N, C-alpha and C positions, 0 to 999 in steps of 0.2 A: 293566496300567493305563497309560494315555497320560499324558504330561507336559502341563503347560498350554501349552507352546510348540508342541507337535504339535497340540493342540486349536485353538489360534489360527491356525496355518498352515492348517488344513483350512478354517476359517471365512473368514479373510480372503483368502487366496491369495497367491501370489507377485507377481502383477501389481499388485495394490492396494498392496502394500508399496513399490512403485517409483512408482506414479502419485500416490498420496495426498501424499507429501512434496513432489513437484514442483508439484502444485496449490496446496498451502500456500505455497510459495515464490513462486508467480505471484501469488497473492492479496496477499501482503505487499508485493511490489514494486509492484503496481497501486495499493495503498493509499498507499504512499509517493509515487508519482508524482502521484496525485491531490491529496495534501496540498501538495506543492510547487507544483503549478499554481494550486491555490486561493490559496496565499500570494502567488504572483507576480501573480495577477489582482487581489487585494486591494490589493497595493502600487502597481500601475499605476493603479487607480481612485482611490486616495488622492492620488497625485501629479498626476493629471489634474484633480482637484477643486481643488488648491491651487496649481496652476502659474501662475495669473493674479497671485497675491499675491507670488511670488518677486521680481518686478520692484519692487514698492513697499516691500519690507523687512518685511512682516508675518509672513512665515514663517521 
């Protein structure tokens, strides 16, 4: 009788065990970079909108 580990090794394969965590890490990093870029763009847009009011003291 084969163990569960042996059955999973046969189904998934050794290459997938290396590739899947790498792909997961790349997706997480890409999501973090996208979030940072969106926050920076939002901050720049906000400051661009209100920059004319900096001189008059309203902001």
